[in-house]
C-alpha positions in Angstrom: 65.8 7.6 212.1 63.3 10.4 212.2 66.0 12.8 213.1 68.3 11.5 210.3 65.4 11.8 207.9 64.8 15.3 209.1 68.4 16.3 208.8 68.5 14.7 205.4 65.5 16.7 204.3 67.0 19.8 205.7 70.2 19.2 203.7 68.3 18.4 200.6 66.2 21.5 201.2 69.4 23.5 201.7 70.7 22.1 198.5 67.5 22.9 196.7 67.6 26.4 198.1 71.3 26.9 197.0 70.5 25.5 193.6 67.5 27.8 193.3 69.5 30.8 194.4 72.3 29.9 191.9 69.8 29.5 189.2 68.2 32.8 190.2 71.5 34.6 190.1 72.4 33.0 186.8 69.1 34.2 185.5 69.8 37.7 186.6 73.3 37.6 185.0 71.9 36.3 181.7 69.2 39.0 181.8 71.8 41.7 182.5 74.1 40.4 179.6 71.1 40.2 177.4 70.2 43.8 178.3 73.7 45.0 177.5 73.6 43.3 174.2 70.3 44.9 173.4 71.8 48.3 174.4 74.8 47.8 172.1 72.5 46.7 169.3 70.3 49.8 169.9 73.3 52.1 170.0 74.7 50.5 166.9 71.4 51.0 165.2 71.1 54.6 166.5 74.7 55.5 165.4 74.2 54.9 161.7 71.0 57.0 162.0 73.1 59.9 163.4 75.7 59.6 160.6 72.9 59.6 158.1 71.5 62.7 159.6 75.0 64.4 159.6 75.4 63.4 155.9 72.1 64.8 155.1 73.0 68.1 156.8 76.2 68.3 154.8 74.3 67.7 151.6 71.9 70.5 152.5 74.8 72.9 153.2 76.4 71.9 149.8 73.2 72.5 148.0 72.9 76.0 149.7 76.5 76.8 148.8 75.8 75.7 145.2 72.7 77.9 145.0 74.7 80.9 146.4 77.5 80.4 143.8 74.9 80.3 141.0 73.3 83.5 142.3 76.8 85.2 142.5 77.6 84.1 139.0 74.2 85.4 137.8 74.9 88.8 139.5 78.4 89.0 137.9 76.9 88.2 134.5 74.4 91.0 135.0 77.2 93.4 136.0 79.1 92.4 132.9 76.1 93.0 130.7 75.0 96.2 132.4 78.1 98.2 133.6 77.8 100.2 136.8 77.9 103.9 137.0 81.5 104.0 138.1 82.6 101.9 135.1 80.7 104.2 132.7 82.3 107.2 134.4 85.8 105.8 134.0 85.0 104.9 130.4 84.0 108.5 129.8 87.2 109.8 131.4 89.2 107.5 129.1 87.5 108.8 126.1 88.2 112.4 127.2 91.8 111.6 127.8 92.1 110.0 124.3 90.6 113.1 122.7 93.0 115.4 124.6 96.0 113.4 123.7 95.0 113.3 120.1 94.6 117.1 120.0 98.0 117.6 121.7 99.6 115.3 119.1 98.1 117.2 116.2 98.9 120.5 117.8 102.6 119.5 118.5 103.0 118.5 114.8 101.4 121.7 113.6 103.7 123.8 115.9 106.8 121.9 114.8 106.0 122.5 111.1 105.4 126.2 111.9 108.9 126.4 113.4 110.4 124.9 110.2 108.5 127.4 108.2 109.7 130.3 110.3 113.4 129.4 110.5 113.4 129.0 106.7 111.5 132.1 105.9 112.8 134.4 103.1 112.8 137.4 105.5 116.0 137.5 107.5 114.4 139.4 110.4 111.7 136.7 110.8 114.4 134.0 110.7 116.5 135.8 113.3 113.6 136.4 115.7 112.4 132.9 115.3 115.8 131.5 116.3 116.0 133.9 119.2 112.6 132.8 120.5 113.6 129.1 120.2 116.9 129.7 121.9 115.3 131.6 124.7 112.7 128.9 125.2 115.3 126.2 125.4 117.4 128.3 127.7 114.4 128.8 130.1 113.6 125.1 130.3 117.2 124.1 130.8 117.5 126.7 133.6 114.4 125.2 135.3 116.0 121.7 135.3 119.4 123.0 136.4 118.0 125.0 139.3 115.5 122.4 140.4 118.2 119.7 140.5 120.8 121.7 142.4 118.2 123.2 144.8 116.8 119.8 145.7 120.3 118.5 146.5 121.0 121.6 148.7 117.8 121.2 150.6 118.4 117.5 151.1 122.0 118.1 152.4 121.7 121.4 154.3 118.1 121.9 155.4 117.7 119.1 157.9 117.1 120.5 161.4 117.6 124.1 160.4 115.3 127.0 161.3 113.3 129.0 158.8 115.7 131.9 159.1 118.7 129.8 158.3 116.8 128.3 155.3 116.1 131.8 154.0 119.7 132.9 154.4 120.9 129.8 152.5 118.3 130.5 149.7 119.5 134.1 149.3 123.1 133.0 149.3 122.2 130.5 146.6 120.6 133.2 144.5 123.6 135.5 145.0 126.0 132.7 144.0 124.2 132.2 140.7 124.1 136.0 140.0 127.9 136.2 140.7 128.5 133.3 138.4 126.5 134.9 135.6 128.5 138.2 136.0 131.8 136.3 135.9 130.7 134.4 132.8 129.7 137.6 131.0 133.0 139.1 131.9 134.9 136.1 130.5 132.9 136.3 127.3 133.6 140.1 127.0 137.3 139.5 127.3 137.1 137.4 124.2 136.0 140.4 122.1 139.3 141.4 120.7 140.2 137.8 119.6 136.8 137.3 118.0 137.0 140.7 116.2 140.5 139.9 114.8 139.2 136.6 113.6 136.2 138.2 111.9 138.4 140.9 110.3 140.7 138.2 108.9 137.8 136.2 107.5 136.3 139.3 105.9 139.7 140.1 104.3 140.0 136.6 102.9 136.5 136.8 101.4 137.0 140.3 99.8 140.6 139.9 98.6 141.7 138.3 95.3 138.4 138.9 93.6 136.3 137.4 96.4 132.5 137.1 96.2 130.9 140.4 97.2 127.7 138.6 98.3 129.7 136.3 100.5 131.5 139.3 101.9 128.3 141.0 102.8 127.2 138.0 104.8 130.5 137.8 106.7 130.3 137.8 110.5 132.0 141.2 110.6 129.0 142.8 108.9 126.4 140.8 110.8 124.1 142.6 113.1 125.4 140.6 116.1 129.0 139.8 116.8 130.2 136.4 118.2 130.7 137.9 121.6 127.1 139.2 121.7 125.8 135.8 120.6 127.7 134.0 123.4 126.6 136.6 125.9 123.0 135.9 125.0 123.4 132.1 125.0 125.5 131.5 128.2 124.5 134.7 130.0 120.8 134.1 129.2 121.0 130.5 130.6 122.7 131.6 133.9 120.4 134.7 134.1 117.4 132.4 134.1 118.9 130.1 136.7 119.7 133.2 138.8 116.2 134.4 138.4 114.6 131.1 139.5 116.9 131.0 142.5 115.9 134.6 143.4 112.2 133.8 143.0 112.6 130.8 145.3 114.5 132.7 148.0 112.5 135.9 148.0 109.2 134.0 147.9 110.3 132.0 151.0 111.1 135.3 152.7 107.8 136.8 151.7 105.9 133.7 153.0 107.5 134.0 156.4 107.0 137.8 156.5 103.3 137.4 155.8 103.1 134.9 158.7 104.4 137.7 161.0 102.2 140.5 159.5 100.5 140.9 156.1 102.0 144.3 155.5 105.6 142.9 155.7 104.8 140.6 152.8 104.3 143.7 150.5 107.5 145.3 151.8 109.5 142.4 150.5 108.9 143.4 146.9 110.5 146.9 147.0 113.4 145.5 149.1 114.0 142.8 146.5 114.0 145.4 143.7 116.4 147.6 145.6 118.8 144.7 146.2 118.7 143.7 142.5 119.4 147.3 141.4 122.4 147.5 143.6 123.7 144.1 142.5 123.3 144.9 138.8 125.0 148.3 139.2 127.9 146.8 141.1 128.3 144.0 138.5 128.3 146.4 135.7 131.0 148.6 137.3 133.1 145.5 138.0 132.9 144.3 134.4 
């Protein structure tokens, strides 16, 4: 019995030990779970604190941006109220341009009225020279436009990839072509002399016959200082002469520029050479006509 009691006590002691160990483990598990819950609660409490801090930082940035915008607006208002030096300078330039345009407008109107006065003058010589000056001016500007347009087309088509010598030769040929065209035009106008003279004679006879007006006869083209042929020569010949002159200036100036690049003395020699060439061309053209 003693042994049975001892064994029973040992079993009961073992059971108590197992129970105590189980209770101890359960206690540890509950403590761990409780610690995890506390950690989650602490993290949950800390997370809103971080969001609040981030929101506060964004609010601070927004306030700084607002202050910077207000400062920029204040600076813009100051610039609008007090213009900068560049703005004042541009305003001064605009004022000067306005004054110049106004003066040009008044000057152009005055010049135009002066032309009307001259071409309607009572003196016939003043009227004639006024019309000649106007015609020559119109011829000059038309010649500038004609030569510039044709020369730009030729340079665009022919000058790509050419040497300077080839360009000079093309320019001289261009000038020679305009000179020849001018001579042919004057020749054509000169051949119309007999027809125009017969027409003028017939008109003069019609005015003077059968009791015609003597004043009208005195103003007939036959008795005018310039015949129709001369007027046509001045008009068409003058136009082509100006074009020929501009083409020659362009060609010989190009040659002179290249000659100066070689030696400065050669640039001065181009002038007498050009004069001699023109003298020969004019002489030949006159003899051909």
